[in-house]
N, C-alpha and C positions, 0 to 999 in steps of 0.2 A: 504493500500500500504506500509506503514511504517513497519507493522508486517511482510508482505511478504518479504521485503528487509532484515529484521533482520533474518528471517529464511533461507534466501539465503546465509548467512555467516557461514562458518565452525566453527567460534568461538562460534556462537550461538548453533550449534549442540553439541560442546564440553561442554559448560556450562550446557546445558540441561541434558546431560548424567551424568555429575559429580554431579549436584544437585540431580538428581533422585537417583544416586548411594549412595550419602551421606545419603539421607532420608531412603532408603531401607535397608542399612546395619545396621541401628539402631534396626531393628526387628530381633534380633539374635534368638529369640524364634521361629521364623518362618523361617526354613531353605530355603524354596523356595524364599522368599523375599530377604533373605541375599545373596543367590547365584545370583539373578538378579541384586541386587545392586552392588555386586562385579564385575560382568560382565560389567555393565554400566560404572563403574569407569575405568576398564581396556580398554574398547572401547574408552572412551574419551581420555585417555592418549595416546593410539596408534594413534588415528586420529591426535592429536596435534603433536606427534612426526613425523609421516610420512609426514604431510604437511609442516613441518619445515625443511625438507631435500632438498638440492639443486637439486638433480636429479628429484625428484617428482615435485618440483616447475617449473623446466625448461621443463619437459615433458608436464605439463598442459599448460604452456605458449605457447610452440611451437605448440601444437595442434590447437591453435587459430591463432597465428601470421604467420604460414607458408602458409596460404591460399592466401595472397595478398602481392606482392612485391612492393617496391617503383616504381613509374612510370618513364618511359624513357622520354627523351626530345621530342621524336616524339609524344608520347601520350599527353604530356602537351600542345603541339602545336595544338591539336584538341579541346581543351576545350572551352566551352562557359561561364560556371559559375563555380566558386569554392566556396563550402560551408564548413565552419569550424564549427564543433559542439563543444559546450561547455562542460566543465568538472568540473564546480563548481567555486565559488569565495568566498572571505572573505570580509565582509563589513568593512568600516572605523569605527574608534572609539577607544578610550582609547589609546593603544600603536600604532595602525595602523593609519597613517595619511590619507591614501586614500584607497579605495577599491582595492583589488588585486585578481588576478587569483589564483586558487588552483594549486597545484603542477602539476597535469596531464594536465591542460589547457595551460600552458606555451609552451610546445613543440608542441601542436596542433596549437597554434597561430603562433609561429615562423615558423614551417614547412608550414603552410597554406599560409602565406605571401610569403615565398620563392617559393612555387609552383605557386602562382598567378603571381608573377613577371616574372617567366620563362615560363608562359603559354600564350595562345592567348585569354584567358577569358577577357571579358569586365566588369565583376562584381565579387566581392568577398562578400559573405554573412556570417555574424557572427550570430550564434544561441545560445540562452541561457538566462534564466531569472535570477532575483536576488535571494538571499538565502531566502528572505521573502518580502512580499509586502512593498514597500517604500524604500527598499535598492536599490543601484545602480545595474542595471542588468548586467549580465556577458557579453552579447553581446556589451553593451555600453563600457565596459572596454576594450574589444578586439578592438573595433573601435578606441578608443582613442590611444591605443598602435600601431595599424596598421598605423594610420596617422603619428605618430612619426617615424615609420619605412619607411615612404616615399610613402605610398599608397594614391592616390588622393581621397579626400572625396567623389567626385561625382561617384566613382566606388564602393562605399561601401553600402551594404544593411544591416540593423540590424533587427533581429527577437528577441525581448526582452521578450517574454512571455512564452516560452517553458520550461518544467521541465524534459522532458525525450526525448528519441530518436524519438518516433513516433510524439511527439509534435514539435520537431525540423523540421521534414520533412513536416508536415502539415502546420506549420507556414510559412515555406519558400515557399510552394506552393501558399499560399495566397498573398505573396509579389511579386513573379516573374510574369511578364506578361504572358498571356496565350500563349502557343506555343507547338510545337511537334518537335521531332527529335534533341533536344538539347543534348549536352554532358555535364553532370553535374559532376564535381569532388567533392567527399566527403572526407573531411579531418577529421580524428578522430584517436584515439589510435589504433595501429595495433591489439591489443587484442579485441577491440570493433568493428572492421571493418566488420566482417561477419554479425552481426546483423544489423548494420547500412545500409549496402548495400541492404540487403533484404527489410528493411523498406522503403528506398528511391525508390526501384524498384516498391514497391506496390503503393506508393503515386504518382510517376512519371512513369506510365506504358508506355508512348509514348516517353520517353527520354532514353538515355543511361547513366547509372550511372557508373562512373569511380572511383574506390577506390584509394585514396591518403593517405596511412597509415603514421602515425607518432608514435613516442614514443615506439619503440620496446623494450621489456623487456627481451626477451630470451637471455641468456648469456652462450654460450657453452664454459665455462672455462675448462682448463685441469684438469685432476684428481688430487685430493689432499685431505688432511684431512677435508677441508671445505665441501667436498661432503657428508661426513657422520656425520657432526656436526650440530645439530639443530640450526637454526638462525631465528631471528625475521623477517629479510628481506625476507627470503624464505617463511615463513608463510604468510606474506603480499602478496607476488606474487601468491602463491597458492590460497589464499582467493579471490583475484581479478579474477583469471582464473575461479574458480568454480562459482563465482558470475555471471560471464559473460555467462558461459554455462547454468546456470539456467535461465538467462535472455533470451537466445536464445530459450529455450524450452517454457518459459512463453509467449514470443511474438508469437511463432508458434501456441500456443493454443488460445491466445487472439485475434490475428489479422489474 
């Protein structure tokens, strides 16, 4: 699984192409190897450049985020359960006094609590395990923060063992009482929502899954020099979008 995730990153593609190119161009006495090596280097450079441009990053991001909009007050008023999916955490130790949520997890938590408080749901569930066995689980961190934000303890469910989206849904299904016809709101990053909704619909076939997106990354900024200047932030955004599209295909094939 770790190998698959690394291959799902454009940076991995670029490194493979460049390493292969550097090796092959050493064989100057073999023109064919030299040409292939030169093309690998060129392809790696072009991929790195293109994915670092804001128009490309925004297009890839929009292709995922445009599918689901934030819910209206009327939609929130129909929910029975709000489920907040994890996005990683950092364990305590050395400089960090206590375990903290990763960057993408904070907006999911904040928006999830906000959606819950404005909804008719009686339960908010937090899903996500720790970075390794023995570390504080992500769902527990979110629970602690939600209580500090005013959510009653008795309305919180914690699913602390999952490591991916399918495990989030399966773990939540084991925790919730048996039932049908419920409206379950799923809170996750807007870019991740398409895959999450499909997974929850598979695990909860007799319930209605309501997308509650958070952390929109699409940025339709006006035209300027930044549009044609490579930036690390744009490369990161492109990487996240491509990783998610690969995840969509992988889940479709596996599940």
